[in-house]
C-alpha positions, 0 to 999 in steps of 0.5 A: 582485362581488355584495354589499358589500365593506365590512369584508370580507377576502380570503385570498390564497394565493401557490402557485407561480411559473414562468418567473421570469427576472431581467432583469439576468441576475444569479443571485438569492439568492431570489424573493418576491412583494409586494402594493402597494395605493395605491402602498404595499407592504403585504405580502411573501411568504416568500422562495423559492429558485429551482429549476433550471427557474426555478420556485418553490413558496411556498404562502404566504398573506396576509389582506388588507382589501377596504376600502382600495382596489378595485385592487392591484399584484402584484410579483415581486421577486429578492433578492440576499441571503438573510440581510438584504435590502438594499432591495426587490431587482430587479423581475422583474414587476409587474401591476396588477389588481382584487379583482373580477378576482381573485375571479372565479376562485372558490376554484380556483387560477388563473394570472396572467401578467406582461410578458415578461422575456428572451423569456418571461412570468413567471407566478404561480399564486394562489388567492383566498378571501373571509373573512366573519369574519376572526379570524385576520389573520396576515400582514395589514399595515395600514401600509405598509413604510417605505423607508430611504434606503440601500434606495431607492438600492439599488433605484434601482441595481438598476433602472438596472443591469437597464435597462443589461443590456437597452439596453447604454447605458454611461450606464445602467451609470454610473448604476447604479454611482453608486447602488451606490457611494453605497450603499457609502459609507453602509455603513461597516465593521461595517454589517450591509449592507456585504457586500451593498453591496460585492457589488452594486457589484462585480457591476455593475462586472464587467458593465462589464468584460465589455462593455469599459466598465470595466477595473479587474478588480483592484479588482472582485476585491478587492470580491468578496473583501471581501464573501466575508470578511464572509460566512464559511462558515455564512453564508446568503449564503456560497455566492453570494459564492463564486460571485461571486468564481468568476465574476470569476476565470473572466473574469479567466482568460480575459482575461489570457491564461489565467493558470493561477493564476486557474483554480487558484483557481477549482478551489479555490472550486468544490470549496467551492461545489458541496457548498453548492448543493443539487441541483435549485436554479437556483444549482447548475445555473448553478454546475455548468454550462458557464460554471461548474465544468464550464468550470473542470474542463476548463481544469484538465485542460488544464494541463500536468502539475504534480508539485509538492505544489500541482499534486497538490493541484489535481488532487485538487481537480479529481477531487473535482469529478468524481464518478462519471458526470461526463464529465471524471472519466477525464481528471481521474484520468489527470492525478492519476495522471500527477502522482503518478507524476512526483512519485514519480520526483522523491521516491521515495515508493512511496505516490505510485506505488501511488495513481497505479496506482489512479487509472490503473486507474479511468481505463481502466475508465471508457474502454471500447474505442473511447474516444478517450483509451483508448490514453493511459490504457493507456500511463500505467498501464503506465508506473506499473506498470513503475516499481513493478516497478523499485522493488518487483520484483513480476513481476506488475507487469511482465507487466501493464505489457507487456500494457498497452503491447501494447494501447496500441501496437495503438491507435497504428499507424504514422502515429499521433501517438504511435506512436513513444512506444508502440514505445519504451515497450514496447521498454523493458519487454521490455528490463527483462523480459529482465534479469529472466528472460533470454528472448532473444526479449524483447531481440531484439524490444526492439531491433527496436521501438526501431530502428523508433521511431528511424526515427519520430524523425528529427534534429530530433525533440524525443524523438530523444535518448530513443530513441538512449539507449534503443536504446544501452542495449538493445544494451549489455545484449545485449552483456553477456549474449550477448557480441556485441562489435559491439553495444557499439561501436554502443551507445557511438556512440548514447550519444554522439549522445544526449548531444549532444542533451542539453546542460548544463542539460538535465533528462535529461542525467544519464542520458546521462552515466552510461549512456555511462559504463557502456558505456565501462567495459564496453569498458575491461574488454575493451580495457584502454584507460585513456582509456575508464575515465578518461572513464567516471569523469569522466562519472559524477562530472558526472552526480552534480553535475547531480542534487539530493541526493535525486534517485532517479537518484543511485543509478545514478550511484553504482552506475556510479561504483563499477563504474568504480572497481572495474574500474580497481582490477582492472587497476591494483591501486590500493587507493584505487580499491577504497576509492572503489568501496566508498564509492560502494557505501555511498552507493548502498545508503543512497540513500533515494529509490531503490527497496529492490530496487535497493538490496538488489541493490547491497548484495549486490554490495557484500558479494560484492566485499568478500569477493572482495577481503577488504575490511574493509567486508564485515560492514557490507555484510552488515548493510546487506543484512539491514536493507534486506531486512527493510525491503523484506519489511515493505512487502509487504502479504501473507504469501505476497508476502513469501515470494515477494519473499524468494525473488526475491532468489536471491543473498540466500538465503545472506546470513545464513550468509555474514554469519555466516561473515564474522564468524567469520573476523573472530573476532567470534562474538557478531556471528556469532550476531546476524547469523545470527539477524537474517537467518534466519526473517524471515517469522516475525520480521515476523509476531511483531512484531505479537504482541509482549507489551507488559507492560513497555511497559504499565507504563511508558506505557499510552497507547503500549502501547494505541496499538501494540497497536491498530496491530498488530492492524490491521496483522495484519488488513490484511496478508492471507494470499493474493494477490488476483486483483483487482489493483484491490483488491490495490492498494487493500489495499497502500496501506492496508497501507503507511499502517498500516505507517508509523503502526506504525513511528512508534509504535515510534520513539516507544516507542524514545525511552522510557527503557529501550526504545531497542532495542524490536523491534530485532534482539536483541543477543547478551546477549539471545540467550544467554537461549535457552541457559538450559536447555542450549547452542544449536548454530548450524550455518552452511553458507556458500559461504565456510566450514561450521562451528558456533557453540555459544551456551552457557548462560554465557560466550562462544560457541565456534566449531567448524570442520568442516575437511573439510566444504564447501557442496558436500559438504553439498549432496551429503550432502543429496541422498544422504539424500533418495535413501536415505530414498526407497530405504529405504521400499521395503525390508522392516522387518527389513533393515539400512539400510546406505547410510543408516548410512554417511550417518549415520556421516559426519554423526557423524564430520564434524559432530556429533562435533567439536561433542560434543567441544567440549561435553564438553571445553570446556563440561563439558555433562554426558551426558543434558543437553539441547541445541538444534540451530539448523541453517541453509541446507543443514544444515536438510535433514540429520538431524543429531539422528540422527548415529551412528557405527555402530561398535564399540569394541575391547572389543566395546561399540558406540560411543555416538551423539548420542542416547545422549549428549544429548537433542536438540531443534531450534529455527528461531531463538534468538528462537523458543525465547526467545519460547516460554519467555516464553509458558510463564509463562501456563499454564492448565488443561490440555486435550488433543484428538486430531484424526484424519482417516482418510478425507480428502475432495477427493482429498487422499490415500488412506485411512489404516487405523490413524488411528482405532486411534492416536487410541484409543491416545493417548486411553487413555494421556493422563491424565484431568487433561488432559481428553482428547477426540477429533475424527475422521471427519466432524467433523474438518473444516478449521473443526472442527480450527481450532476445537479447536486454539484451545480446547486446550492439547495436541494430537495430530494423525494424518492425511495431511500434505502439504508444498507445495514451490512455495508452503510456506505452502500445506502442509497437513493433510488434513481431511474437507472441505478442507485445513487449511493453514499459512496457516490456522494462522498466522492464529490466536493461541493463547498458552495452547497448549503441545504438539502431536504431528504424526503426519503426513508432512513437517510439519517440513521447509521449502522449497528456495527459502528454507530459512532461512525455516523455513516448515513446519507445525511452525514454524507451530504454534510461531508460533501459540503451541505451545511444544513440537512434534514434527514429521516430516522426511519420509514417515511409515509409519502402520503403524509410527509407532504404535509411536513414538507409544505409547512416547512417551506412555508416557514422557510419563506415566511417574512421574506420580501421580494428579492430576499434569499432563503437562509439555510440557518433557519431550517431547524426553526422551520422544521420545529414550526412545521412539526407543530403545525401538522399535529392534527394531520400527521401521526406522531411517528411521522412527525418525529421521523424528520431531524435537522443536522448542521447549522 
């Protein structure tokens, strides 16, 4: 080097390093570089974290004097602590060099290479610069760094351990352990280096265990646990301490016969560790690698299915370790899905099943055609979907399950290990579908598949009992549905064979017991052999003894036991058997872990049998049915799915009226009113719960009122209106909806604990329902298979019963059909022609139905002529124009007999609660505003042009007073969005357009607008509390559907639900050419008597309609006067 070095400095920059392997193979916390001059360390670089490619970038500098010595030593060292380094760490490489050699490279970066470590040469990239005037001496250490005894012993331990890893001599390991033990002895509790001392000793001893030089794994694990406890979350060395414990537990798991508890803890630790290891670091690459988390995931995925809470938690942990793209994710999803579906079978929690399906779908989506596990995942998802069908009754789930089973079977041909499972599973699903739909091809194929499965499960096969039982069940079903007697005997033999393979203590013995019991009961009904029914009862009792109290299958034991008792009662007429049957009906319907559809079906059968045998539990059975059905509908996450769920229970359609009829027979009229109210209009009741005014609650508990309001809003937003075609999205939405429902129910339960709120949102008692009759009696017309009658709820006092001695449900059905025929026939007649057949029908309604009611109103209740009454028809009564009842006769003196509209002002109400709710909302009146909406030329094939719409709108606009601020929306402006907008902004609405009733899906009933239909769903989603009155001058706006008539799902009811207190709707097709006469007469009566500045009163609408229909008798034919009805206040 030219010139003199005296008084001069150099700047040494450590830029980076690569191939930085640690001789002992331990994972370093960090790597640093140090400089030694004359054997004394005078500088240490900053620490660097090793990257996954075993490189580091430092860019650290030191200013060093050239006066001390012409030579220096460069060291690379691995530290096993980030926080407080104990000793100098392990030596990775050391190189003796001179200043002259370093300065030969000028100012350019250059590499220096170190001796080989584990087959590669570590290297550093440096840059050296001569400093002529060194004012800034950052990093210069002129005095050597002192070494304490603990540090020296630690360094000696590291040196001995690194030597052992290379030499494999036990003496070197012993020396290392002695040094590290000596260090630990000098680091008592509270010493800042105790955790490092514990870790060094434990790691060295663990290495001895893996080489069979030490055996005490318990104490080693304890040392790691102690160290981890001293380095809690947030400590810089916390991640590495977790890794050390993880490594020890993995080794222990392998060594101790793969004991599950160790790999389970490994999964927990891995879940904590991975997020603490940044991507690209060496620690991350080791932790996530084949001997780390990857190994843990694989081993956990191979554990048996564990449906305990702990087992499911482990599955969740493993899934968290498998992000999208991880090769283990499909199996982790499958394992969690299986565990959740099994947990559902044990506990009956529907959210478990919904989540199982969600994970099952994702597993399949990650396994394209050709994937080795696809058939397993298809089968798993199908099984979960079928379970949900059994629990909730959605036919879409069953159809999808069958499709998936078919797909799995195609991937499992004869000879495949699991072919027999697929045959049996598909056979079971087809059997289930046959029970639902009755397609004989399903049961025939089910039997064929199960016979084939049985051939693949010969004696000795562990699953033979399954197939014997399942084949027997399918044969028994065919016997019961198709009366093939040979099937029943074969079924009993197969059940017995299956039961022999399920001895006491067998987990599936209970199903064999109650299945054989059911078959023996069936044979008893055929042969009357007492031994069959005695054995059937004994078997069911044994099945109950074998099951814990909350097991879902207890429901089936109760069900078959009540069937057995009932069968014996029918033959032997012992009243004790009937009582025992009823008790088991009760237990089955109340069993909390069985699905609601099954419990509803059982409760309906209970009510039916109690009616047949005149048992005093009938009313309890009906009450149970209604409560279960309400709870079931509340679980459905869309408005349409609720209606479909209600329609699926065909036998439930008559529940409200049958329950009321039962109460009437028991002379309990108050209860009859409560039951019919509870069971009717459940769709509206469920929706209205989310719009309940909370003023009283706000005063008592503002916090709870706010909580319920927010939950109600979230639940309303989450419920949706239509069924999504994306099953994954639908399942996710359903889970979210159920979770919100549970929170909402919890909030309601909390409110009911408040004083004065014990009946909050419960079905109202009679004393509350009587408020509906505040301005006139309400007549509930009950059309039941057991009796047809009416209950009058007066303004005060007790309800009155009016029997219809000559009217049965069959008569009503005929009357309904006759009206439909004659209304259609009248539409082809000239206006001036007399509607003789229609008059005959209306005379029947008067004589048989309305006249007995009028007699009670006048004679017993003293209701004056001209008073208002409200009709609340049920079932078939909803399709009969009760308001138009007319004798069409003259008296002896030549005067005509009075009809109903001559005596009283008639309105309708869907339910008593709807009328009460409308009256309550009348308190919140705002400045009136009136809009007339008309669409004469609807688009998109929604109907022909209506020639009189524009003139009707003009007529209405002229008649409505200026105080109502009338406006018009028509033509191109009368779109779906435009109509919704003005509906929300106005208090009074007149709507003239095509109306369409959708008989298949009443929620799609609509008004035809310029672009697309304005549906009932659209209207329901709006909350318009300030709205008052709507006149629906369109067809079919006040008629419900055939499947669920007591739900009263039509456009007029939808407007009332959205906030309109008073609505005029139509029962059938409106002739717009003559309807304008009724419209004109109506509005003239509405404004009659108004002074300047006066506002219209929506409570006059019923009177105005009554006067209007009377006024237009000479202009408008009978069926077009009858078509208009008033609903509401």
